[in-house]
C-alpha positions in Angstrom: 0.0 0.0 0.0 1.4 3.4 -0.9 1.0 6.7 1.0 1.4 10.4 0.1 4.0 12.7 1.8 4.2 16.4 1.2 7.4 18.3 2.0 7.1 22.1 2.0 10.4 23.4 0.6 9.4 27.0 0.4 6.6 29.3 1.6 6.6 33.1 1.5 3.3 34.9 1.2 5.1 38.0 -0.1 7.2 36.0 -2.5 10.9 35.9 -3.3 12.1 37.3 -6.6 14.9 35.6 -8.4 16.5 38.1 -10.8 17.2 36.8 -14.3 18.1 33.2 -13.4 19.0 32.2 -17.1 17.3 29.7 -19.4 18.9 26.7 -17.8 18.0 25.5 -14.3 20.1 27.2 -11.7 20.1 27.7 -7.9 20.1 31.5 -8.0 20.0 33.8 -5.0 18.1 33.8 -2.6 17.5 30.0 -3.2 20.8 28.7 -1.7 19.2 29.4 1.7 16.2 27.2 0.8 17.7 23.7 0.9 16.3 20.7 2.7 17.6 17.4 3.9 15.5 14.3 3.5 16.5 10.8 4.6 15.2 8.7 1.8 16.6 5.5 3.4 13.6 5.5 5.7 11.0 5.0 2.9 10.8 4.1 -0.8 9.8 6.8 -3.3 7.5 5.5 -6.0 6.7 8.8 -7.7 7.3 12.5 -7.1 6.0 15.8 -8.4 6.4 19.5 -7.6 3.6 21.9 -6.9 4.4 25.6 -7.1 2.8 29.0 -6.8 5.0 31.3 -8.9 5.1 33.8 -11.8 7.4 35.3 -14.3 7.5 38.8 -15.6 7.7 37.9 -19.3 5.2 36.2 -21.6 7.7 33.6 -23.0 7.5 29.8 -22.7 9.8 27.4 -20.9 10.1 29.0 -17.5 10.2 26.4 -14.7 11.1 25.1 -11.3 12.8 21.8 -10.5 13.6 19.9 -7.4 17.3 18.8 -7.6 18.8 16.1 -5.6 22.3 17.5 -5.0 23.5 14.4 -3.3 22.4 12.1 -6.1 23.1 14.6 -8.9 19.7 14.1 -10.4 16.4 15.9 -11.0 13.5 14.5 -8.9 10.8 16.4 -10.8 10.0 19.7 -12.6 7.2 21.9 -13.7 7.2 24.4 -16.6 4.8 27.0 -17.8 4.3 29.9 -20.3 3.2 33.4 -19.8 3.4 36.0 -17.0 0.2 35.2 -15.1 0.4 34.0 -11.5 0.4 30.2 -11.4 -1.6 29.0 -8.4 -0.8 25.4 -7.3 0.7 24.6 -10.7 1.3 20.8 -10.6 3.8 18.7 -12.5 3.1 15.3 -13.8 4.2 12.4 -11.6 7.8 11.3 -12.2 9.7 8.1 -11.3 12.8 8.9 -13.2 14.9 9.4 -10.0 14.2 7.4 -6.8 16.6 8.5 -4.1 17.6 5.9 -1.5 19.9 7.8 0.9 20.0 10.9 3.0 19.9 13.7 0.4 20.1 17.4 0.1 17.3 18.8 -2.0 17.5 22.2 -3.8 15.0 24.4 -5.6 16.3 25.4 -9.0 14.7 27.8 -11.5 14.9 28.9 -15.1 13.3 31.8 -17.0 12.0 31.9 -20.5 14.8 34.4 -21.3 18.0 35.6 -19.8 16.3 38.7 -18.5 13.1 37.3 -17.0 12.6 37.6 -13.2 10.7 34.9 -11.4 8.8 35.3 -8.1 8.2 32.2 -6.1 5.5 32.0 -3.3 5.4 28.3 -2.5 7.1 25.0 -3.5 5.9 21.6 -2.3 7.4 18.3 -3.1 4.8 15.6 -3.2 5.9 12.0 -3.0 4.0 8.7 -3.3 5.9 6.4 -0.9 5.9 2.8 0.2 
């Protein structure tokens, strides 16, 4: 039988703006202060996805947020979107591409649709189906 676990990685009602993070995923300031440790040896991850509330300030496509396992050097999951409208609880598809099994450091990484786009993040949750 599987269960659902939610890890809140970031929550700021006023939002944090990441200035021009680039078009490739990066851990831009102030995100280095938003890391989390999860001991994946205590449970088995079947699937994971990220749920975000965020927005960009340009209309382009391809902006996104990913959860990066720094310890395992792999992406757990990501969500991408287009446009500059506020995305409320934007939910990624479930992913099982990376299933960590050890104590891991997780990082939030972002990318803009251009090298000049600023992103504002309000909330980032990691949802996991576990066994």
